[in-house]
Residue frames as a rotation matrix with the C-alpha (Angstrom) as fourth column:
MET 1
0.054 -0.227 0.973 261.11
-0.757 -0.644 -0.108 118.64
0.651 -0.730 -0.206 23.26
PHE 2
0.738 0.308 0.600 260.15
-0.642 0.593 0.485 115.49
-0.206 -0.744 0.636 25.18
LEU 3
0.890 -0.444 -0.107 262.60
0.335 0.793 -0.509 113.43
0.311 0.417 0.854 23.17
ALA 4
0.111 -0.886 0.449 265.42
-0.106 -0.460 -0.881 115.84
0.988 0.050 -0.146 23.98
LEU 5
0.190 0.030 0.981 264.56
-0.950 -0.247 0.192 115.73
0.248 -0.969 -0.019 27.68
PHE 6
0.954 0.208 0.215 264.47
-0.253 0.945 0.208 111.91
-0.160 -0.252 0.954 27.60
LEU 7
0.622 -0.781 -0.060 267.89
0.394 0.378 -0.838 111.74
0.677 0.497 0.543 25.90
LEU 8
-0.012 -0.638 0.770 269.39
-0.506 -0.660 -0.555 114.23
0.862 -0.397 -0.315 28.36
THR 9
0.468 0.258 0.845 268.05
-0.879 0.230 0.417 112.26
-0.087 -0.938 0.334 31.36
ARG 10
0.996 -0.077 -0.053 269.33
0.065 0.975 -0.211 109.05
0.068 0.206 0.976 29.84
ILE 11
0.303 -0.944 0.133 272.83
0.199 -0.073 -0.977 110.56
0.932 0.323 0.166 29.47
LEU 12
-0.179 -0.382 0.907 272.97
-0.708 -0.590 -0.388 112.18
0.683 -0.712 -0.165 32.93
PHE 13
-0.173 0.202 0.964 271.23
-0.863 0.441 -0.247 109.31
-0.475 -0.874 0.098 34.84
PRO 14
-0.498 -0.116 -0.860 271.91
-0.738 0.577 0.350 106.06
0.456 0.808 -0.373 32.92
ASN 15
-0.919 0.076 -0.387 270.52
0.219 0.914 -0.341 103.77
0.328 -0.398 -0.857 35.69
ALA 16
-0.751 0.650 0.118 267.41
-0.559 -0.529 -0.639 105.70
-0.352 -0.546 0.760 36.46
PHE 17
0.014 0.824 -0.566 265.13
-0.964 0.162 0.212 103.84
0.267 0.543 0.797 34.04
ALA 18
-0.362 -0.216 -0.907 266.48
-0.106 0.976 -0.190 100.45
0.926 0.028 -0.376 35.03
SER 19
-0.995 -0.010 -0.095 265.80
0.094 0.070 -0.993 101.21
0.017 -0.998 -0.069 38.69
LEU 20
-0.474 0.877 -0.080 262.36
-0.814 -0.471 -0.340 102.49
-0.336 -0.096 0.937 37.82
ALA 21
-0.035 0.429 -0.903 261.62
-0.732 0.604 0.316 99.40
0.680 0.672 0.293 35.77
VAL 22
-0.719 -0.296 -0.628 262.70
0.165 0.806 -0.569 97.17
0.675 -0.513 -0.531 38.62
LYS 23
-0.919 0.391 0.043 260.47
-0.178 -0.316 -0.932 99.07
-0.351 -0.864 0.360 41.03
MET 24
-0.212 0.893 -0.398 257.55
-0.973 -0.229 0.003 98.89
-0.088 0.388 0.918 38.65
ALA 25
-0.018 0.159 -0.987 258.01
-0.524 0.839 0.145 95.13
0.851 0.520 0.068 38.00
SER 26
-0.873 -0.467 0.141 258.69
-0.348 0.392 -0.852 94.18
0.342 -0.793 -0.505 41.60
PRO 27
-0.308 0.807 0.504 255.01
-0.795 0.073 -0.602 93.91
-0.522 -0.586 0.619 42.64
PHE 28
0.522 0.523 -0.674 254.36
-0.826 0.507 -0.246 91.60
0.213 0.685 0.697 39.71
TRP 29
-0.282 -0.724 -0.630 257.32
-0.401 0.685 -0.608 89.41
0.872 0.081 -0.483 40.61
LYS 30
-0.867 -0.026 0.498 256.20
-0.495 0.175 -0.851 89.19
-0.066 -0.984 -0.165 44.23
ALA 31
0.123 0.990 0.073 252.70
-0.906 0.142 -0.399 88.32
-0.405 -0.017 0.914 43.13
GLN 32
0.394 -0.038 -0.918 254.07
-0.659 0.685 -0.311 85.59
0.641 0.727 0.245 40.85
ALA 33
-0.672 -0.717 -0.185 256.25
-0.334 0.517 -0.788 84.20
0.661 -0.468 -0.587 43.64
SER 34
-0.591 0.538 0.601 253.27
-0.705 0.018 -0.709 84.22
-0.392 -0.843 0.369 45.97
VAL 35
0.478 0.783 -0.397 251.19
-0.877 0.399 -0.269 82.34
-0.052 0.477 0.878 43.43
GLY 36
0.020 -0.570 -0.822 254.05
-0.472 0.719 -0.510 79.83
0.881 0.398 -0.255 42.98
ASP 37
-0.887 -0.348 0.303 254.26
-0.409 0.289 -0.866 79.29
0.213 -0.892 -0.399 46.74
SER 38
-0.140 0.926 0.350 250.51
-0.855 0.065 -0.514 78.83
-0.499 -0.371 0.783 46.91
ASN 39
0.511 0.305 -0.803 250.61
-0.758 0.601 -0.254 76.28
0.405 0.739 0.539 44.09
SER 40
-0.447 -0.771 -0.454 253.44
-0.367 0.621 -0.693 74.42
0.816 -0.143 -0.560 45.83
GLY 41
-0.810 0.192 0.554 251.49
-0.542 0.114 -0.832 74.31
-0.223 -0.975 0.012 49.09
LEU 42
0.233 0.967 -0.104 248.35
-0.912 0.179 -0.370 73.20
-0.339 0.181 0.923 47.31
PHE 43
0.247 -0.243 -0.938 250.28
-0.610 0.713 -0.346 70.43
0.753 0.658 0.028 45.52
SER 44
-0.806 -0.592 -0.007 251.77
-0.333 0.463 -0.821 69.25
0.490 -0.659 -0.570 48.84
TYR 45
-0.429 0.739 0.520 248.28
-0.782 -0.016 -0.623 69.20
-0.452 -0.674 0.585 50.36
PHE 46
0.553 0.683 -0.477 246.89
-0.833 0.476 -0.283 67.00
0.034 0.554 0.832 47.61
GLU 47
-0.114 -0.683 -0.722 249.96
-0.446 0.684 -0.577 64.72
0.888 0.256 -0.383 47.73
SER 48
-0.887 -0.210 0.411 249.56
-0.453 0.227 -0.862 64.31
0.088 -0.951 -0.297 51.49
LYS 49
-0.031 0.967 0.254 245.84
-0.872 0.098 -0.479 63.65
-0.488 -0.236 0.840 51.12
ARG 50
0.495 0.184 -0.849 246.44
-0.720 0.634 -0.283 61.05
0.486 0.752 0.446 48.44
SER 51
-0.540 -0.770 -0.339 249.09
-0.369 0.579 -0.727 59.34
0.756 -0.268 -0.597 50.58
LEU 52
-0.724 0.341 0.600 246.67
-0.605 0.106 -0.789 59.19
-0.333 -0.934 0.129 53.53
GLU 53
0.355 0.904 -0.239 243.95
-0.905 0.268 -0.329 57.77
-0.233 0.333 0.914 51.30
GLU 54
0.173 -0.378 -0.909 246.33
-0.538 0.737 -0.409 55.06
0.825 0.560 -0.076 50.06
GLN 55
-0.855 -0.506 0.114 247.34
-0.344 0.390 -0.854 54.18
0.388 -0.769 -0.507 53.63
ASN 56
-0.344 0.819 0.458 243.69
-0.789 0.012 -0.614 54.04
-0.509 -0.573 0.642 54.68
ALA 57
0.481 0.510 -0.713 242.94
-0.838 0.505 -0.205 51.73
0.256 0.697 0.670 51.76
VAL 58
-0.313 -0.691 -0.651 245.79
-0.337 0.722 -0.604 49.40
0.888 0.030 -0.459 52.81
LEU 59
-0.910 -0.020 0.414 244.65
-0.412 0.131 -0.902 49.41
-0.036 -0.991 -0.128 56.44
SER 60
0.042 0.998 0.056 241.05
-0.931 0.060 -0.360 48.76
-0.363 -0.037 0.931 55.43
SER 61
0.341 0.004 -0.940 242.17
-0.642 0.732 -0.230 45.80
0.687 0.682 0.252 53.32
GLN 62
-0.700 -0.668 -0.254 244.18
-0.226 0.545 -0.808 44.42
0.678 -0.508 -0.532 56.26
VAL 63
-0.637 0.549 0.541 241.21
-0.682 -0.075 -0.728 44.81
-0.359 -0.833 0.422 58.59
ILE 64
0.400 0.815 -0.418 238.96
-0.916 0.356 -0.184 42.95
-0.001 0.457 0.890 56.15
ASP 65
0.010 -0.503 -0.864 241.57
-0.412 0.786 -0.461 40.18
0.911 0.361 -0.200 55.83
LEU 66
-0.911 -0.366 0.189 241.88
-0.296 0.264 -0.918 39.86
0.287 -0.892 -0.349 59.62
GLN 67
-0.231 0.913 0.336 238.10
-0.877 -0.046 -0.478 39.76
-0.421 -0.405 0.812 59.99
ALA 68
0.463 0.368 -0.807 237.92
-0.759 0.635 -0.146 36.96
0.458 0.680 0.573 57.40
LYS 69
-0.415 -0.705 -0.576 240.63
-0.209 0.689 -0.693 34.98
0.886 -0.167 -0.433 59.19
LEU 70
-0.825 0.176 0.538 238.84
-0.552 -0.042 -0.833 35.48
-0.124 -0.984 0.132 62.51
MET 71
0.232 0.970 -0.070 235.63
-0.949 0.210 -0.234 34.15
-0.212 0.120 0.970 61.00
GLN 72
0.261 -0.221 -0.940 237.50
-0.489 0.809 -0.326 31.15
0.832 0.545 0.103 59.60
PHE 73
-0.788 -0.616 -0.020 239.05
-0.256 0.356 -0.899 30.48
0.560 -0.703 -0.438 63.01
GLN 74
-0.511 0.684 0.520 235.67
-0.759 -0.075 -0.647 30.71
-0.404 -0.725 0.558 64.74
ASP 75
0.451 0.675 -0.584 234.18
-0.873 0.470 -0.131 28.42
0.186 0.569 0.801 62.10
LEU 76
-0.157 -0.601 -0.783 236.95
-0.292 0.786 -0.545 25.86
0.943 0.143 -0.299 62.66
GLN 77
-0.896 -0.128 0.426 236.35
-0.438 0.093 -0.894 26.04
0.075 -0.987 -0.139 66.40
SER 78
-0.004 0.983 0.182 232.67
-0.922 0.067 -0.380 25.33
-0.386 -0.170 0.907 65.84
GLN 79
0.437 0.122 -0.891 233.46
-0.668 0.707 -0.231 22.45
0.602 0.696 0.391 63.49
ASN 80
-0.580 -0.738 -0.344 235.92
-0.262 0.570 -0.779 20.93
0.771 -0.362 -0.524 65.96
ALA 81
-0.718 0.378 0.584 233.40
-0.635 -0.013 -0.772 21.20
-0.284 -0.926 0.250 68.79
ALA 82
0.362 0.905 -0.223 230.69
-0.914 0.297 -0.276 19.61
-0.183 0.304 0.935 66.65
LEU 83
0.169 -0.385 -0.907 233.08
-0.522 0.746 -0.414 16.88
0.836 0.544 -0.074 65.49
ALA 84
-0.839 -0.533 0.110 234.19
-0.349 0.371 -0.861 16.07
0.418 -0.760 -0.497 69.03
ALA 85
-0.368 0.792 0.488 230.56
-0.777 0.027 -0.629 15.89
-0.511 -0.611 0.605 70.14
GLU 86
0.484 0.580 -0.655 229.59
-0.861 0.448 -0.240 13.71
0.154 0.680 0.717 67.18
LEU 87
-0.015 -0.592 -0.806 232.42
-0.313 0.769 -0.558 11.29
0.950 0.244 -0.197 67.77
GLY 88
0.923 0.371 -0.099 231.81
-0.005 0.269 0.963 11.22
0.384 -0.889 0.250 71.48
ARG 89
0.088 -0.995 -0.037 235.42
0.163 0.051 -0.985 12.18
0.983 0.081 0.166 72.04
LYS 90
0.991 0.135 0.010 236.63
0.006 -0.119 0.993 11.77
0.135 -0.984 -0.119 75.60
PRO 91
0.329 -0.927 0.178 240.08
-0.904 -0.364 -0.225 12.62
0.274 -0.087 -0.958 76.98
SER 92
0.983 -0.063 0.174 242.21
0.006 0.951 0.308 9.49
-0.185 -0.302 0.935 77.11
ALA 93
0.255 -0.965 -0.052 245.89
-0.646 -0.210 0.733 8.81
-0.719 -0.154 -0.678 77.56
HIS 94
-0.568 -0.478 0.670 245.65
0.058 0.789 0.611 5.94
-0.821 0.386 -0.421 75.06
SER 95
0.098 0.635 0.767 243.32
0.936 0.202 -0.287 7.33
-0.337 0.746 -0.575 72.42
GLN 96
-0.437 -0.280 -0.855 243.90
0.068 -0.958 0.278 10.23
-0.897 0.063 0.437 70.09
LEU 97
0.667 0.743 0.053 242.02
0.212 -0.120 -0.970 11.79
-0.714 0.658 -0.238 67.22
ALA 98
-0.541 -0.841 -0.004 243.74
0.176 -0.118 0.977 11.81
-0.823 0.528 0.212 63.81
ALA 99
0.350 0.620 -0.702 242.73
-0.579 -0.446 -0.683 13.31
-0.736 0.646 0.203 60.48
VAL 100
0.283 -0.197 0.939 242.75
0.660 0.750 -0.042 11.22
-0.696 0.631 0.342 57.31
VAL 101
0.098 -0.343 -0.934 244.97
-0.347 -0.891 0.291 13.21
-0.933 0.296 -0.206 54.95
LEU 102
-0.397 -0.248 -0.884 245.26
-0.917 0.071 0.392 10.80
-0.035 0.966 -0.255 52.02
GLN 103
0.483 0.588 0.649 243.08
-0.431 0.805 -0.409 7.92
-0.762 -0.082 0.642 50.85
SER 104
-0.614 -0.751 0.240 244.83
-0.201 0.444 0.873 5.27
-0.763 0.488 -0.424 48.78
ARG 105
0.461 0.740 -0.489 243.51
-0.695 -0.041 -0.718 5.10
-0.552 0.671 0.495 45.19
THR 106
0.305 -0.442 -0.844 246.16
-0.660 0.541 -0.522 2.61
0.687 0.716 -0.126 44.08
ALA 107
0.643 -0.125 -0.756 247.80
0.416 0.885 0.207 -0.47
0.643 -0.448 0.621 45.61
PRO 108
-0.890 0.348 -0.296 247.82
0.428 0.861 -0.275 -1.15
0.159 -0.371 -0.915 48.49
TYR 109
-0.267 0.891 0.368 244.08
-0.082 -0.401 0.912 -0.66
0.960 0.214 0.180 48.46
ASP 110
0.708 0.656 -0.261 242.07
0.253 0.110 0.961 -0.13
0.659 -0.747 -0.088 51.63
SER 111
-0.041 -0.698 -0.715 244.71
0.994 -0.101 0.041 1.99
-0.101 -0.709 0.698 53.34
PHE 112
0.699 0.209 0.684 245.17
0.355 -0.932 -0.078 5.66
0.621 0.297 -0.725 54.10
ILE 113
-0.468 -0.883 -0.037 247.52
0.600 -0.287 -0.747 8.18
0.649 -0.372 0.664 55.71
ILE 114
0.706 0.643 -0.297 246.72
0.651 -0.423 0.631 9.98
0.280 -0.639 -0.717 58.97
ASP 115
0.415 -0.503 0.758 248.29
-0.091 -0.852 -0.515 13.13
0.905 0.145 -0.400 60.39
GLN 116
0.703 -0.251 0.666 249.67
-0.694 -0.035 0.719 11.50
-0.157 -0.967 -0.199 63.56
GLY 117
0.508 -0.601 -0.617 253.03
-0.225 0.598 -0.769 9.76
0.832 0.529 0.168 63.62
ALA 118
0.122 -0.563 -0.817 255.87
0.727 0.612 -0.313 8.58
0.676 -0.556 0.484 65.82
SER 119
-0.803 -0.457 0.382 256.35
0.139 -0.767 -0.626 12.05
0.579 -0.450 0.680 67.31
GLU 120
-0.201 0.822 0.534 252.75
-0.829 -0.433 0.354 11.94
0.522 -0.371 0.768 68.51
GLY 121
-0.456 -0.081 0.886 253.20
-0.758 0.557 -0.339 8.51
-0.466 -0.827 -0.315 70.11
VAL 122
0.678 0.698 -0.229 251.71
-0.707 0.534 -0.464 6.36
-0.202 0.477 0.855 67.33
ASN 123
-0.411 -0.816 0.407 253.25
-0.650 0.575 0.497 2.90
-0.639 -0.061 -0.767 66.90
ILE 124
-0.518 0.170 -0.838 253.00
-0.662 0.541 0.519 0.08
0.542 0.824 -0.167 64.38
GLY 125
-0.722 0.321 -0.613 250.18
0.436 0.899 -0.044 -2.25
0.536 -0.299 -0.789 65.42
ASP 126
-0.870 0.463 -0.166 248.05
-0.136 -0.551 -0.824 0.43
-0.473 -0.694 0.542 67.10
LEU 127
-0.371 0.831 0.415 244.35
0.877 0.461 -0.138 -0.18
-0.306 0.313 -0.899 66.56
VAL 128
-0.989 0.116 -0.086 242.40
-0.141 -0.913 0.383 2.32
-0.034 0.391 0.920 64.45
LEU 129
-0.441 0.897 -0.012 238.71
0.776 0.375 -0.507 2.99
-0.451 -0.233 -0.862 65.01
ALA 130
-0.646 0.443 0.621 235.97
0.175 -0.706 0.686 4.97
0.743 0.552 0.379 63.31
GLY 131
0.439 0.711 0.550 234.22
-0.463 -0.346 0.816 6.71
0.770 -0.613 0.177 66.16
ASN 132
-0.157 -0.494 0.855 234.66
-0.987 0.055 -0.150 4.96
0.027 -0.868 -0.496 69.47
SER 133
0.094 0.352 0.931 233.30
-0.562 0.791 -0.242 1.53
-0.822 -0.500 0.272 68.65
ILE 134
0.967 0.256 0.003 234.01
-0.134 0.514 -0.848 0.47
-0.218 0.819 0.531 65.04
LEU 135
0.114 -0.971 0.209 237.33
-0.127 0.194 0.973 -1.28
-0.985 -0.137 -0.101 64.53
ILE 136
0.903 0.293 -0.315 238.62
-0.306 -0.078 -0.949 -0.81
-0.302 0.953 0.019 60.97
GLY 137
0.709 -0.690 -0.146 242.35
0.198 0.393 -0.898 -1.61
0.677 0.608 0.415 60.91
GLU 138
0.670 -0.591 -0.449 245.82
0.583 0.045 0.811 -1.10
-0.459 -0.805 0.375 62.33
VAL 139
0.691 -0.568 -0.446 248.80
-0.630 -0.776 0.013 1.19
-0.354 0.273 -0.895 61.88
SER 140
0.905 -0.339 0.257 251.17
0.413 0.844 -0.343 -0.52
-0.100 0.417 0.904 59.44
ASP 141
-0.090 -0.949 0.301 253.90
0.881 -0.217 -0.420 2.14
0.464 0.228 0.856 59.10
THR 142
0.740 0.274 -0.615 254.85
0.564 -0.751 0.344 5.24
-0.368 -0.601 -0.710 61.06
TYR 143
0.037 -0.699 0.714 256.70
0.692 -0.498 -0.523 8.36
0.721 0.514 0.465 60.01
THR 144
-0.876 -0.477 -0.068 257.62
0.370 -0.575 -0.730 11.49
0.309 -0.664 0.681 61.96
HIS 145
-0.761 0.637 -0.121 254.21
-0.394 -0.603 -0.693 13.17
-0.515 -0.480 0.710 61.86
GLU 146
0.080 0.789 -0.609 252.19
-0.987 0.147 0.061 10.73
0.138 0.596 0.791 59.74
SER 147
-0.580 -0.207 0.787 251.25
-0.373 0.928 -0.030 7.06
-0.724 -0.311 -0.616 59.72
ARG 148
-0.578 0.412 -0.705 249.84
-0.646 0.298 0.703 4.55
0.500 0.861 0.093 57.25
VAL 149
-0.266 0.597 0.757 246.72
-0.686 0.434 -0.584 2.68
-0.677 -0.675 0.295 58.31
GLU 150
-0.871 0.024 -0.491 246.03
-0.348 0.677 0.649 -0.74
0.348 0.736 -0.581 56.78
LEU 151
-0.067 0.949 0.307 242.37
-0.998 -0.057 -0.041 -1.68
-0.021 -0.309 0.951 56.87
TYR 152
-0.419 -0.040 0.907 241.28
-0.342 0.933 -0.117 -5.20
-0.841 -0.359 -0.404 57.75
SER 153
0.608 0.751 0.258 239.26
0.010 0.317 -0.948 -5.28
-0.794 0.579 0.186 54.53
GLN 154
0.036 -0.664 -0.747 242.39
-0.923 -0.309 0.230 -4.96
-0.384 0.681 -0.624 52.39
PRO 155
0.723 0.322 -0.610 242.40
-0.600 0.731 -0.326 -7.82
0.341 0.602 0.722 49.84
GLY 156
0.138 -0.659 -0.739 244.07
0.010 0.747 -0.665 -10.94
0.990 0.084 0.110 51.25
ASN 157
-0.627 -0.342 0.700 244.01
-0.640 -0.285 -0.713 -9.80
0.443 -0.896 -0.040 54.87
SER 158
-0.063 0.598 -0.799 242.62
0.394 0.750 0.531 -12.17
0.917 -0.282 -0.283 57.48
TYR 159
-0.633 -0.088 0.769 241.14
-0.571 -0.617 -0.541 -10.99
0.522 -0.782 0.340 60.73
ASP 160
-0.686 0.332 -0.647 239.80
0.530 0.837 -0.133 -13.14
0.498 -0.434 -0.751 63.58
THR 161
-0.551 0.613 0.566 236.39
-0.669 -0.730 0.138 -12.11
0.498 -0.303 0.813 64.90
VAL 162
-0.862 0.480 0.164 233.48
0.265 0.702 -0.661 -13.50
-0.432 -0.526 -0.732 66.88
PHE 163
-0.821 0.571 -0.005 230.10
-0.178 -0.248 0.952 -13.85
0.542 0.783 0.305 65.23
GLY 164
-0.035 0.992 -0.121 226.57
-0.059 0.119 0.991 -13.38
0.998 0.042 0.054 66.51
PRO 165
0.526 0.367 0.767 225.13
-0.739 -0.249 0.626 -13.82
0.421 -0.896 0.140 70.00
SER 166
0.981 -0.152 -0.120 226.99
0.186 0.909 0.372 -17.12
0.052 -0.387 0.921 70.40
HIS 167
0.577 -0.809 -0.113 230.33
-0.720 -0.569 0.397 -15.32
-0.386 -0.148 -0.911 69.85
THR 168
0.797 -0.246 0.551 231.45
0.384 0.912 -0.148 -18.08
-0.466 0.330 0.821 67.49
PRO 169
-0.070 -0.894 -0.442 235.05
-0.130 -0.431 0.893 -17.54
-0.989 0.120 -0.086 66.30
VAL 170
0.726 0.280 0.628 235.08
0.590 0.216 -0.778 -16.69
-0.353 0.936 -0.008 62.58
THR 171
-0.375 -0.893 -0.247 237.89
0.469 -0.413 0.781 -15.49
-0.800 0.177 0.573 60.35
LEU 172
0.774 0.573 -0.269 237.06
0.107 -0.538 -0.836 -12.66
-0.624 0.619 -0.478 57.95
THR 173
-0.222 -0.817 0.532 239.00
0.828 0.129 0.545 -12.36
-0.514 0.562 0.648 54.67
GLY 174
-0.135 0.121 -0.983 239.39
-0.117 -0.987 -0.106 -8.95
-0.984 0.101 0.148 53.09
ARG 175
0.182 0.269 0.946 237.94
0.894 0.356 -0.273 -8.42
-0.410 0.895 -0.176 49.63
GLY 176
-0.821 -0.513 0.252 238.72
0.570 -0.764 0.301 -4.72
0.038 0.391 0.920 49.31
GLU 177
-0.636 0.537 0.554 236.63
-0.157 -0.793 0.589 -1.56
0.755 0.288 0.589 49.47
GLY 178
-0.529 0.374 0.762 235.37
-0.848 -0.265 -0.459 -2.39
0.031 -0.889 0.457 52.95
VAL 179
0.542 0.761 -0.357 234.06
-0.767 0.621 0.162 -5.85
0.345 0.186 0.920 52.00
PHE 180
-0.518 -0.629 0.580 234.82
-0.794 0.606 -0.051 -9.16
-0.320 -0.487 -0.813 53.75
ALA 181
0.190 0.535 -0.823 234.04
-0.607 0.723 0.330 -12.79
0.771 0.437 0.462 53.02
ALA 182
-0.502 -0.319 0.804 233.60
-0.839 0.405 -0.364 -15.57
-0.209 -0.857 -0.471 55.57
SER 183
-0.377 0.351 -0.857 232.70
-0.274 0.841 0.465 -19.26
0.885 0.411 -0.221 55.58
LEU 184
-0.364 0.358 0.860 230.15
-0.926 -0.046 -0.373 -20.35
-0.094 -0.933 0.348 58.17
PRO 185
-0.991 0.086 0.104 229.01
0.087 0.996 0.004 -23.89
-0.103 0.013 -0.995 59.01
PRO 186
-0.524 0.850 0.046 225.42
0.012 -0.046 0.999 -24.63
0.852 0.524 0.014 57.92
SER 187
-0.017 0.532 -0.847 224.47
0.869 0.426 0.250 -25.26
0.494 -0.732 -0.469 61.51
LEU 188
-0.653 -0.283 -0.703 225.33
0.636 -0.709 -0.306 -21.70
-0.411 -0.647 0.642 62.52
PRO 189
0.443 0.884 0.148 222.35
0.848 -0.360 -0.388 -19.39
-0.290 0.297 -0.910 62.06
ALA 190
-0.671 -0.640 -0.374 223.25
0.437 -0.749 0.498 -16.38
-0.599 0.171 0.783 59.91
ALA 191
0.373 0.813 0.448 221.16
0.911 -0.229 -0.343 -13.67
-0.176 0.536 -0.826 58.30
VAL 192
-0.166 -0.356 0.920 221.59
0.589 -0.784 -0.197 -10.30
0.791 0.509 0.340 56.66
GLY 193
0.470 0.288 0.834 222.24
-0.338 -0.815 0.471 -7.72
0.815 -0.503 -0.286 59.37
ASP 194
0.925 -0.216 -0.312 224.07
0.379 0.522 0.764 -10.07
-0.002 -0.825 0.565 61.76
GLN 195
0.771 -0.607 0.191 227.33
-0.584 -0.794 -0.167 -8.65
0.253 0.017 -0.967 63.08
PHE 196
0.423 -0.789 -0.445 230.96
0.677 0.602 -0.423 -9.65
0.602 -0.123 0.789 63.43
SER 197
0.956 -0.135 0.260 232.87
-0.271 -0.744 0.610 -8.20
0.111 -0.654 -0.748 66.38
SER 198
0.036 -0.999 0.016 236.50
-0.795 -0.039 -0.605 -8.08
0.605 0.009 -0.796 67.45
ALA 199
-0.212 -0.179 -0.961 237.81
0.120 0.971 -0.207 -11.20
0.970 -0.159 -0.184 69.15
ASP 200
-0.926 -0.134 -0.352 237.44
0.360 -0.038 -0.932 -9.58
0.111 -0.990 0.083 72.58
ASN 201
-0.077 0.990 0.119 233.92
0.951 0.037 0.307 -8.46
0.299 0.137 -0.944 71.62
ALA 202
-0.314 -0.126 -0.941 234.88
0.628 -0.771 -0.107 -4.86
-0.712 -0.625 0.321 72.42
TYR 203
-0.497 0.065 -0.865 234.28
-0.499 -0.837 0.224 -3.38
-0.710 0.544 0.448 68.95
SER 204
0.630 0.680 0.376 232.04
0.059 0.440 -0.896 -3.99
-0.775 0.586 0.237 65.96
VAL 205
-0.501 -0.863 0.061 233.80
0.039 0.047 0.998 -4.86
-0.865 0.502 0.010 62.69
ALA 206
-0.912 0.189 -0.365 231.34
-0.387 -0.095 0.917 -5.74
0.138 0.977 0.159 59.92
THR 207
-0.190 0.930 0.314 227.73
-0.517 0.177 -0.838 -6.62
-0.835 -0.321 0.447 59.17
ILE 208
-0.603 0.002 0.798 226.47
0.487 0.793 0.366 -9.39
-0.632 0.609 -0.479 56.88
GLY 209
-0.450 0.416 -0.790 225.14
-0.667 -0.745 -0.013 -8.08
-0.594 0.521 0.612 53.59
SER 210
0.297 0.543 -0.785 224.43
-0.892 0.452 -0.024 -11.35
0.342 0.707 0.619 51.78
VAL 211
-0.165 -0.263 0.951 224.30
-0.622 0.776 0.106 -15.08
-0.766 -0.573 -0.292 52.56
ASP 212
-0.305 -0.002 -0.952 224.92
-0.864 0.421 0.275 -17.86
0.400 0.907 -0.130 50.01
ASP 213
-0.055 0.382 0.922 222.59
-0.712 0.632 -0.304 -20.64
-0.700 -0.674 0.238 51.14
ASP 214
-0.091 -0.063 -0.994 223.63
-0.854 0.518 0.046 -23.61
0.512 0.853 -0.101 48.99
PRO 215
0.694 0.460 0.553 222.16
-0.700 0.610 0.371 -26.83
-0.167 -0.645 0.746 50.43
ALA 216
0.906 -0.354 -0.233 224.79
0.202 0.844 -0.497 -28.89
0.372 0.403 0.836 48.64
SER 217
0.098 -0.923 0.372 227.67
-0.236 -0.385 -0.892 -26.97
0.967 0.000 -0.255 50.21
VAL 218
0.127 -0.143 -0.982 229.32
0.819 0.574 0.022 -28.03
0.560 -0.806 0.189 53.44
SER 219
-0.501 -0.252 -0.828 229.67
0.710 -0.667 -0.226 -24.37
-0.495 -0.701 0.513 54.39
ARG 220
0.626 0.718 0.304 227.94
0.778 -0.545 -0.313 -21.09
-0.059 0.433 -0.900 53.68
THR 221
-0.555 -0.797 0.239 229.73
0.818 -0.575 -0.017 -18.11
0.151 0.185 0.971 52.24
VAL 222
0.608 0.708 -0.359 228.66
0.755 -0.656 -0.016 -14.75
-0.247 -0.262 -0.933 53.57
LEU 223
-0.286 -0.621 0.730 229.71
0.680 -0.668 -0.303 -11.31
0.676 0.410 0.613 52.45
ALA 224
0.461 0.363 -0.810 229.96
0.851 -0.438 0.289 -8.60
-0.250 -0.822 -0.511 55.06
ARG 225
0.221 -0.344 0.913 230.72
0.456 -0.791 -0.408 -4.90
0.862 0.506 -0.019 54.89
ALA 226
-0.757 -0.564 -0.330 232.55
0.580 -0.345 -0.738 -2.69
0.303 -0.750 0.588 57.35
ASP 227
0.064 0.871 -0.486 230.19
0.992 -0.109 -0.065 -0.85
-0.110 -0.478 -0.871 59.68
VAL 228
0.319 0.010 -0.948 231.27
0.080 -0.997 0.016 2.53
-0.944 -0.081 -0.319 58.31
ASN 229
0.956 -0.023 0.293 231.87
0.291 -0.072 -0.954 3.98
0.043 0.997 -0.062 54.84
LEU 230
0.348 -0.914 -0.208 235.66
0.685 0.097 0.722 3.79
-0.640 -0.393 0.660 54.73
THR 231
-0.197 -0.457 0.867 236.02
0.955 -0.288 0.066 5.95
0.220 0.842 0.493 51.62
THR 232
0.313 0.394 0.864 234.49
0.271 -0.909 0.316 9.02
0.910 0.135 -0.392 53.24
LEU 233
0.572 -0.146 -0.807 236.30
0.820 0.069 0.568 8.94
-0.027 -0.987 0.159 56.59
SER 234
0.555 -0.396 0.732 237.78
-0.040 -0.891 -0.451 12.28
0.831 0.221 -0.510 57.62
TYR 235
-0.087 -0.547 0.832 238.82
-0.934 -0.246 -0.260 11.42
0.347 -0.800 -0.490 61.18
VAL 236
0.405 0.147 -0.902 239.69
0.088 0.976 0.199 8.26
0.910 -0.160 0.382 63.09
PHE 237
0.731 -0.224 0.645 240.75
-0.681 -0.171 0.712 7.31
-0.049 -0.960 -0.277 66.60
VAL 238
0.099 -0.770 -0.630 244.11
-0.273 0.588 -0.762 5.67
0.957 0.247 -0.152 67.21
GLN 239
0.977 0.166 0.131 244.37
-0.178 0.314 0.933 3.42
0.113 -0.935 0.336 70.26
THR 240
0.214 -0.977 0.007 248.00
-0.644 -0.146 -0.751 3.98
0.734 0.156 -0.661 71.21
GLN 241
0.449 -0.130 -0.884 249.88
0.418 0.905 0.079 1.33
0.790 -0.405 0.461 73.17
């Protein structure tokens, strides 16, 4: 009986069951679509959160980098202030501070490169000092922003000085590595620790380290060393003309 009624309804109303099926399934479809929309929104939320976290990580890294650079800058300022105080640096139109950027390890020995050149007003023949009172050499070559300094102690160099309280003229001969040799008459008192100064007596140059007292010799040979460790210099003063 039920089967006959079903067949009759199917023949008379062919679309009835399809419509009913659609109506019955519609809530499930809507629920599925709603779940899909929720999943899409949830995915977008997590994507946005992850993107913000990545941006925050980048910004945090940049902040840390800037803080490190600021600390380095402040440290350099402190070092420069301490250096200027240590060297007794005073503003001068004819004196400028230069950094030693390269020490010569090969010929010509007893020379180095500084970071001041022709563009900064440095000229060949300018005097070079360690601190404000120790004369060590002269500028031998200039480049755009660098110069070569030749030390008086370079082997074979001769430099005229005055010696001791009497200011006796004495020529020093370079031996290399900050060492000089000089010949003094026996009548001229000389002892370890006595000093040689520039010809105008304005700067110190070297101090006697040993004296060869040979009674049979008509002169005495003394060895003197520059009044500063030339191999560890980081900064010098250039007396510009």
